[in-house]
Steps between C-alpha positions, in 0.01 A plus 500: 500500500753300676476124563200371676613422846137457646410195705169353434263380790511135618263269340414329825588762768294598796248779479758735654788393282291533190380852589838612581655357195239649267536839676871493456474385135275804431744731688780359288301552191465872556863541573582291184276735290728776614830343433746674278306815462623862578335730741352676193373167350335429843314825507374470152127539526258280296259742329298815601334559708654216707811572685577120542856408474709202624667713770151616603391124530806440719397797725137390502586143596708666792189658629299180448750304710515766772113529515419129501783372719663778716179701552275180577739305722755739636389860505161613389614858486816446312535779240470416131823509307419757226209699625368663831162347461403150369534587144634204288487719184769719639753223456440483133652836438861398480605804282757616758584161649803263430545132486704515812237695692206290383672157535637586837156570635346210331762252608483625862125441512536162338749393750275626795206320345697176478620537870137557613396185315791293624448598855123416501398189665244423237307648214217555727693788664247778538576871430294805479443651161422872597334587154245222540482547874514116562744228570646281216733192489850485365371252243263777366772756486728255318240418238398862453857615445562198275216632275625844512831391365332280238295793377788734486735262347262485208544880473874454532496270196337763281733771636819308435386413154446867435845595611720246317279235342572233771214263549417194697540343841 
C-alpha cells in the first residue's frame, strides 16, 4: 500500500464536521486498501463460496452511496449502479469489472453524496427511504453509511492480507 494520506476526524468538531470527517476517513481507507493492486488482484476472491473481492467491495459501496444519498434525498427511483433491481449482492460479482470502471462509479457516487451533504442546511434534512417507506434524516444516513464502510473495511483488511500480506490501518 502507498503512504497513508488519510485525515482523521477533528477531536473537537461539530457533529456535522465529525460525521463528515469519519465518513471521509472510511472512504479513504477503502481506497487505500486497493492502492497498488492490479485489476486481477482487485478481483481476487476470498474463498468459496464467497465471491467477495476488493473490487466487489468498491462496487458494493457505490451502490450503498447511491441508495442512501441519491435515492433518499435526490431521486427515489434512481436505478441501481450494477443491477436492475435492488440487489446489493450483484455488485460483489466483479469478475468482469476493472479498477477504472468500479472506481469511476464509486467516486461519482461519493462526490454526489458529498454534494448532497454540503448543500443540506442541517443534519435534520428529511429524505424518503423507499425500502422502509418512511422519512429519515441526513444524520441517520451518514451514520448508516459510516457503519457500512466500517464493516466492509474490516473485510478489506482480510482481503488485502490474502493478496499480498499487507496488514494494518
